[in-house]
KOLGUVO-486477 format. One record per residue (C-alpha): residue in three letters; x, y, z. Coordinates in steps of 0.5 Angstrom, whole numbers, plus 500, padded with zeros to 3 digits. Each point is the difference from the previous one (the first is absolute). Example, Ala and Ser with C-alpha at 12.3 -4.5 7.8 and 13.67 -1.06 7.14 Angstrom:
ALA525491516;SER502507498;
This chain:
MET360398510;LYS498499492;LEU496507500;LEU506503503;TRP505498495;LYS495502494;VAL500507503;LEU507500501;LEU501498493;TRP495505497;ILE503505504;GLY507498497;GLY498500493;ILE497507501;LEU506503503;THR504496494;LEU496503495;LEU500507503;ILE508500500;ALA500497493;SER496506498;PHE504505503;ILE506498497;VAL497500493;TYR497506501;GLY507503503;MET504497494;TYR495504495;LEU500506504;THR508500500;LYS500498493;ASP504494502;LEU498495495;PRO505494500;TRP495496495;GLN500505494;GLU506499495;PRO503506497;VAL498501493;PHE505504495;ASP499503494;SER505499494;GLU495502494;VAL502507498;PRO494505499;PRO500504494;ASN505506500;PRO497506503;GLY504505496;ASN502507501;LEU497502507;GLY503507501;ASN503503506;ARG494499505;SER500492499;VAL497496505;LEU500492501;LEU495498505;PHE502493502;TYR494496504;LYS503493499;THR498495506;ASN502493502;GLY497501507;PHE494504503;GLU497504495;HIS497507503;GLU493502498;SER503507500;ILE504499493;GLY495501496;THR498507503;GLY508501500;LEU500499492;LEU494504499;GLU502506504;ILE508500498;THR498500493;THR495505500;GLN503505504;GLY507499497;GLU497501493;GLY497506503;ARG507502502;GLY503499493;TRP503493502;ASN500494495;VAL498494504;ILE500493498;SER498494505;THR502493500;ASP500494504;ASN505497495;GLY507499503;ALA503499493;PHE499508500;PHE507499504;ASN505500494;ASP505506499;ASP496502493;TYR493501503;LEU503503507;SER504505497;LYS493503497;PHE498502507;LYS502505505;VAL497497506;VAL497493501;VAL495499506;PHE499494504;LEU493500501;SER498495506;THR505495497;THR500493504;GLY505494500;ASP505498495;ILE498504494;LEU507500496;THR505496497;LYS507500501;GLU501503493;GLN494505501;GLU503502507;SER507502497;ALA496504495;PHE497504505;GLU507501504;ARG503503493;TYR494504499;ILE501503507;ALA507501499;ASN499504494;GLY496505504;GLY493497499;GLY495501506;TYR496496504;VAL494500504;GLY497495505;ILE493500503;HIS498496506;SER501493499;ALA506501495;THR504499507;ASP497493500;THR503498493;GLU507497498;TYR502498507;GLU506496497;TRP502505496;ASP506504504;TRP501506496;TYR492501500;ASN500500508;ASP506505500;PHE497504495;VAL494501503;GLY503500507;THR496494503;HIS494495500;PHE493499502;ARG500496507;ASP493500502;HIS493504502;SER495499505;LEU494496499;PHE496502506;PRO499506498;HIS502499493;THR499507497;PRO499505506;GLU500508499;GLY507503502;THR503507500;ILE506501495;VAL505505501;THR504503494;GLU507500503;ARG503504494;ARG495506497;ASN504503495;GLN502494496;TYR496500493;THR496494502;THR497503506;SER500507499;HIS492500500;LEU499496506;PRO498502507;GLU505499506;ARG495495503;TRP494496496;LYS496494501;LYS499494496;THR497493500;GLU506495498;GLU503493500;TRP506503504;TYR506496498;ASN505498505;PHE507499497;LYS506495501;ASP504506501;SER499507502;ILE502505494;ARG502505505;GLY508501501;LYS501496493;SER505503496;GLY497503494;PHE493501502;GLU496505502;ILE493499503;LEU494504498;LEU494498504;SER499495506;VAL494498504;ASP499502507;GLU499493504;SER497504506;THR494501495;TYR498493499;ASN500493502;VAL506497498;GLY497493501;GLU503494501;THR506501496;GLY503506505;GLY501504494;MET507503499;ASP501502508;GLY498507499;ASP504502494;HIS496499494;PRO503503493;ILE495498494;SER503505494;TRP507501498;ILE504502495;SER507498498;GLU505503494;LYS506495502;ALA500497493;ILE500504494;GLY492499499;ARG496503505;MET496496505;PHE493501503;TYR496496505;THR493500504;ALA497495504;LEU493503498;GLY496497495;HIS496494504;ASN493504499;SER497502493;GLU499507504;THR507501500;PHE500502492;THR494504501;GLN502504506;GLU504507499;ASN505499505;SER502493498;MET499500493;GLN504507499;HIS506496504;ILE500495495;LEU499504494;THR506505502;GLY504494502;ILE500497493;GLU501507497;TRP506501505;ALA503493499;GLY499501492;LYS504507500;PHE494503496;SER502506503;GLU507502502;THR497505505;ASN498494504;ASP507499503;VAL500497507;SER507503502;THR496507499;GLU497503506;GLY493502499;SER500497493;ASN493499497;
Protein backbone atom coordinates (compact mmCIF):
# COMPACT_ATOMS: atom_id res chain seq x y z
CA MET A 1 0.00 0.00 0.00
CA LYS A 2 2.84 2.39 0.89
CA LEU A 3 4.47 1.63 -2.47
CA LEU A 4 1.20 2.38 -4.29
CA TRP A 5 0.89 5.74 -2.55
CA LYS A 6 4.49 6.58 -3.46
CA VAL A 7 3.81 5.74 -7.08
CA LEU A 8 0.61 7.82 -7.12
CA LEU A 9 2.38 10.76 -5.47
CA TRP A 10 5.20 10.50 -7.99
CA ILE A 11 2.76 10.43 -10.92
CA GLY A 12 0.83 13.37 -9.42
CA GLY A 13 4.02 15.36 -9.03
CA ILE A 14 5.05 14.73 -12.64
CA LEU A 15 1.60 15.70 -13.93
CA THR A 16 1.60 18.89 -11.84
CA LEU A 17 5.04 19.80 -13.18
CA LEU A 18 3.97 19.15 -16.76
CA ILE A 19 0.78 21.21 -16.39
CA ALA A 20 2.69 24.09 -14.81
CA SER A 21 5.30 23.93 -17.58
CA PHE A 22 2.63 24.06 -20.28
CA ILE A 23 0.95 27.04 -18.58
CA VAL A 24 4.22 28.99 -18.31
CA TYR A 25 5.22 28.07 -21.86
CA GLY A 26 1.82 29.09 -23.15
CA MET A 27 2.02 32.43 -21.37
CA TYR A 28 5.47 32.94 -22.85
CA LEU A 29 4.36 32.21 -26.41
CA THR A 30 1.13 34.18 -26.17
CA LYS A 31 2.99 37.08 -24.57
CA ASP A 32 0.83 37.02 -21.44
CA LEU A 33 3.39 38.09 -18.84
CA PRO A 34 1.44 39.43 -15.86
CA TRP A 35 4.50 39.76 -13.66
CA GLN A 36 6.15 42.25 -16.02
CA GLU A 37 5.48 45.79 -14.87
CA PRO A 38 5.46 48.36 -17.69
CA VAL A 39 8.34 50.82 -17.81
CA PHE A 40 7.58 54.26 -19.22
CA ASP A 41 9.99 56.87 -20.60
CA SER A 42 10.11 60.49 -19.52
CA GLU A 43 13.61 61.63 -20.53
CA VAL A 44 13.30 63.37 -23.88
CA PRO A 45 16.11 62.36 -26.28
CA PRO A 46 18.10 64.84 -28.39
CA ASN A 47 16.05 66.73 -30.95
CA PRO A 48 16.17 64.85 -34.28
CA GLY A 49 16.12 68.11 -36.26
CA ASN A 50 14.64 68.61 -39.71
CA LEU A 51 14.17 65.20 -41.33
CA GLY A 52 12.53 66.09 -44.62
CA ASN A 53 9.48 64.76 -46.46
CA ARG A 54 10.30 61.04 -46.24
CA SER A 55 10.91 60.72 -42.54
CA VAL A 56 10.19 57.48 -40.66
CA LEU A 57 10.17 56.83 -36.92
CA LEU A 58 10.78 53.15 -36.14
CA PHE A 59 9.38 52.56 -32.64
CA TYR A 60 10.14 49.16 -31.12
CA LYS A 61 9.42 49.50 -27.40
CA THR A 62 8.33 46.33 -25.58
CA ASN A 63 6.77 45.94 -22.15
CA GLY A 64 5.97 42.30 -22.82
CA PHE A 65 7.35 39.60 -25.07
CA GLU A 66 10.28 40.79 -27.22
CA HIS A 67 10.53 39.27 -30.68
CA GLU A 68 13.96 38.23 -31.91
CA SER A 69 12.94 39.50 -35.35
CA ILE A 70 12.99 43.14 -34.18
CA GLY A 71 16.73 43.44 -34.80
CA THR A 72 16.44 42.20 -38.36
CA GLY A 73 13.43 44.42 -38.93
CA LEU A 74 15.30 47.51 -37.73
CA LEU A 75 18.30 46.73 -39.92
CA GLU A 76 16.37 45.90 -43.09
CA ILE A 77 13.80 48.69 -42.88
CA THR A 78 16.54 51.23 -42.17
CA THR A 79 18.90 49.99 -44.87
CA GLN A 80 16.29 49.48 -47.57
CA GLY A 81 14.41 52.61 -46.56
CA GLU A 82 17.50 54.79 -46.83
CA GLY A 83 18.09 53.21 -50.23
CA ARG A 84 14.65 54.53 -51.20
CA GLY A 85 15.50 58.03 -50.00
CA TRP A 86 13.95 57.84 -46.53
CA ASN A 87 15.33 59.44 -43.38
CA VAL A 88 14.91 56.74 -40.70
CA ILE A 89 15.21 57.21 -36.94
CA SER A 90 14.76 54.20 -34.63
CA THR A 91 14.01 54.31 -30.90
CA ASP A 92 12.44 52.42 -28.03
CA ASN A 93 12.03 55.67 -26.08
CA GLY A 94 8.37 56.60 -25.63
CA ALA A 95 9.38 60.19 -24.83
CA PHE A 96 9.70 60.66 -28.61
CA PHE A 97 5.91 60.86 -28.51
CA ASN A 98 5.50 64.58 -28.00
CA ASP A 99 3.97 67.12 -30.36
CA ASP A 100 7.26 68.67 -31.46
CA TYR A 101 9.14 65.44 -32.23
CA LEU A 102 6.24 63.58 -33.85
CA SER A 103 5.60 66.51 -36.18
CA LYS A 104 9.01 65.85 -37.76
CA PHE A 105 7.93 62.42 -39.06
CA LYS A 106 5.64 61.54 -41.94
CA VAL A 107 5.00 58.06 -40.60
CA VAL A 108 5.50 56.19 -37.32
CA VAL A 109 6.09 52.42 -37.40
CA PHE A 110 5.17 50.29 -34.39
CA LEU A 111 7.65 47.44 -34.98
CA SER A 112 6.46 44.45 -32.93
CA THR A 113 5.74 46.59 -29.88
CA THR A 114 4.12 44.80 -26.93
CA GLY A 115 2.30 45.75 -23.76
CA ASP A 116 1.50 49.17 -22.35
CA ILE A 117 4.23 51.36 -23.83
CA LEU A 118 3.06 54.99 -23.69
CA THR A 119 1.91 57.32 -20.93
CA LYS A 120 -1.45 59.07 -21.22
CA GLU A 121 0.30 62.25 -22.34
CA GLN A 122 2.26 60.38 -25.00
CA GLU A 123 -0.90 58.67 -26.22
CA SER A 124 -2.61 62.05 -26.55
CA ALA A 125 0.34 63.38 -28.54
CA PHE A 126 0.05 60.45 -30.95
CA GLU A 127 -3.69 60.99 -31.35
CA ARG A 128 -3.01 64.62 -32.29
CA TYR A 129 -0.30 63.48 -34.70
CA ILE A 130 -2.77 61.26 -36.56
CA ALA A 131 -5.44 63.96 -36.48
CA ASN A 132 -2.93 66.28 -38.16
CA GLY A 133 -2.31 63.80 -40.98
CA GLY A 134 0.58 61.68 -39.69
CA GLY A 135 0.81 58.07 -40.87
CA TYR A 136 0.91 54.83 -38.88
CA VAL A 137 2.25 51.37 -39.70
CA GLY A 138 1.76 48.46 -37.31
CA ILE A 139 3.84 45.30 -37.72
CA HIS A 140 2.96 41.93 -36.13
CA SER A 141 2.56 42.43 -32.36
CA ALA A 142 1.59 46.08 -32.75
CA THR A 143 -1.88 44.63 -32.08
CA ASP A 144 -0.53 43.09 -28.84
CA THR A 145 -0.06 46.64 -27.60
CA GLU A 146 -2.06 49.13 -25.52
CA TYR A 147 -5.17 47.06 -24.76
CA GLU A 148 -6.56 49.76 -22.47
CA TRP A 149 -6.21 52.54 -25.04
CA ASP A 150 -9.66 52.63 -26.67
CA TRP A 151 -8.61 55.11 -29.35
CA TYR A 152 -5.81 52.79 -30.47
CA ASN A 153 -8.13 49.80 -30.69
CA ASP A 154 -10.59 51.77 -32.82
CA PHE A 155 -7.81 53.18 -34.98
CA VAL A 156 -6.07 49.85 -35.73
CA GLY A 157 -9.37 47.97 -35.76
CA THR A 158 -8.82 45.10 -33.32
CA HIS A 159 -6.35 43.47 -30.95
CA PHE A 160 -4.42 40.21 -30.84
CA ARG A 161 -6.36 37.33 -29.25
CA ASP A 162 -4.05 34.31 -29.44
CA HIS A 163 -2.06 32.04 -31.70
CA SER A 164 -1.63 28.30 -31.72
CA LEU A 165 1.18 26.62 -29.82
CA PHE A 166 0.89 23.24 -31.50
CA PRO A 167 1.93 23.96 -34.23
CA HIS A 168 3.52 27.32 -33.48
CA THR A 169 4.68 28.65 -36.88
CA PRO A 170 3.22 26.49 -39.65
CA GLU A 171 3.47 27.27 -43.35
CA GLY A 172 0.23 28.64 -44.76
CA THR A 173 -0.99 30.15 -48.01
CA ILE A 174 -1.64 33.89 -48.09
CA VAL A 175 -4.38 35.22 -50.33
CA THR A 176 -3.89 38.68 -51.83
CA GLU A 177 -7.45 39.97 -51.66
CA ARG A 178 -6.77 43.31 -53.34
CA ARG A 179 -4.03 43.20 -55.94
CA ASN A 180 -4.38 46.72 -57.35
CA GLN A 181 -3.48 48.60 -54.17
CA TYR A 182 -0.05 50.20 -53.80
CA THR A 183 1.09 47.80 -51.05
CA THR A 184 0.00 44.64 -52.88
CA SER A 185 0.53 45.33 -56.59
CA HIS A 186 3.78 43.30 -56.54
CA LEU A 187 2.20 40.24 -54.89
CA PRO A 188 0.89 37.06 -56.50
CA GLU A 189 -2.70 36.03 -55.93
CA ARG A 190 -1.61 33.22 -53.58
CA TRP A 191 1.77 32.73 -51.90
CA LYS A 192 3.19 30.65 -49.08
CA LYS A 193 4.82 31.80 -45.85
CA THR A 194 5.84 30.36 -42.52
CA GLU A 195 4.38 32.54 -39.78
CA GLU A 196 2.97 32.78 -36.28
CA TRP A 197 -0.60 33.24 -37.48
CA TYR A 198 -2.29 35.75 -35.20
CA ASN A 199 -5.96 35.31 -34.32
CA PHE A 200 -7.73 38.55 -33.44
CA LYS A 201 -10.42 39.48 -30.93
CA ASP A 202 -12.64 40.76 -33.74
CA SER A 203 -12.57 40.16 -37.47
CA ILE A 204 -11.76 43.30 -39.39
CA ARG A 205 -13.96 42.17 -42.27
CA GLY A 206 -17.05 44.30 -42.57
CA LYS A 207 -15.83 46.97 -40.15
CA SER A 208 -16.54 50.44 -41.46
CA GLY A 209 -13.52 52.31 -42.79
CA PHE A 210 -11.21 49.30 -43.17
CA GLU A 211 -10.11 47.47 -46.28
CA ILE A 212 -8.55 44.00 -46.21
CA LEU A 213 -5.40 43.49 -48.26
CA LEU A 214 -4.28 39.98 -47.27
CA SER A 215 -5.81 36.97 -45.57
CA VAL A 216 -4.44 33.52 -44.77
CA ASP A 217 -6.23 30.44 -46.06
CA GLU A 218 -6.88 28.38 -42.94
CA SER A 219 -7.45 25.24 -45.02
CA THR A 220 -3.74 25.27 -45.93
CA TYR A 221 -2.34 24.88 -42.41
CA ASN A 222 -3.15 23.33 -39.05
CA VAL A 223 -4.89 26.03 -36.98
CA GLY A 224 -4.03 24.11 -33.81
CA GLU A 225 -5.79 24.26 -30.49
CA THR A 226 -7.08 27.84 -30.96
CA GLY A 227 -9.45 27.00 -33.80
CA GLY A 228 -8.19 29.92 -35.87
CA MET A 229 -10.67 32.54 -37.09
CA ASP A 230 -13.44 30.23 -38.28
CA GLY A 231 -12.11 30.13 -41.82
CA ASP A 232 -12.10 33.89 -42.47
CA HIS A 233 -8.71 35.19 -41.45
CA PRO A 234 -7.56 38.69 -42.55
CA ILE A 235 -3.92 39.48 -41.70
CA SER A 236 -3.22 42.84 -43.44
CA TRP A 237 -5.47 45.85 -43.81
CA ILE A 238 -5.58 49.61 -44.27
CA SER A 239 -7.77 52.48 -43.18
CA GLU A 240 -8.20 56.13 -44.06
CA LYS A 241 -11.11 56.86 -41.73
CA ALA A 242 -8.78 59.16 -39.74
CA ILE A 243 -6.93 62.04 -41.41
CA GLY A 244 -3.71 60.06 -41.07
CA ARG A 245 -3.44 56.76 -42.92
CA MET A 246 -3.25 53.40 -41.11
CA PHE A 247 -1.55 50.24 -42.43
CA TYR A 248 -1.28 47.04 -40.38
CA THR A 249 0.17 43.62 -41.15
CA ALA A 250 0.34 40.64 -38.81
CA LEU A 251 3.40 39.35 -40.67
CA GLY A 252 6.72 39.70 -38.87
CA HIS A 253 7.21 37.01 -36.22
CA ASN A 254 10.10 35.47 -38.11
CA SER A 255 13.23 37.39 -39.07
CA GLU A 256 12.85 36.01 -42.59
CA THR A 257 9.83 38.29 -43.04
CA PHE A 258 12.25 41.19 -43.47
CA THR A 259 14.44 39.46 -46.04
CA GLN A 260 11.78 37.68 -48.13
CA GLU A 261 10.78 39.73 -51.17
CA ASN A 262 6.99 39.41 -50.97
CA SER A 263 6.60 40.23 -47.29
CA MET A 264 9.31 42.89 -47.15
CA GLN A 265 8.01 44.76 -50.19
CA HIS A 266 4.55 44.67 -48.60
CA ILE A 267 5.97 46.35 -45.49
CA LEU A 268 8.09 48.90 -47.36
CA THR A 269 5.24 49.95 -49.64
CA GLY A 270 2.97 50.05 -46.59
CA ILE A 271 5.28 52.60 -45.00
CA GLU A 272 5.39 54.65 -48.21
CA TRP A 273 1.62 54.54 -48.57
CA ALA A 274 0.93 55.49 -44.93
CA GLY A 275 3.47 58.31 -45.09
CA LYS A 276 2.09 59.59 -48.41
CA PHE A 277 5.61 59.60 -49.84
CA SER A 278 4.09 59.64 -53.29
CA GLU A 279 0.66 61.11 -53.81
CA THR A 280 0.18 58.59 -56.65
CA ASN A 281 -0.23 56.03 -53.85
CA ASP A 282 -3.90 56.95 -53.58
CA VAL A 283 -5.93 54.05 -52.17
CA SER A 284 -9.02 55.38 -53.88
CA THR A 285 -7.38 55.22 -57.30
CA GLU A 286 -8.10 51.98 -59.11
CA GLY A 287 -4.91 50.22 -60.11
CA SER A 288 -2.63 52.74 -58.36
CA ASN A 289 1.07 51.92 -58.27
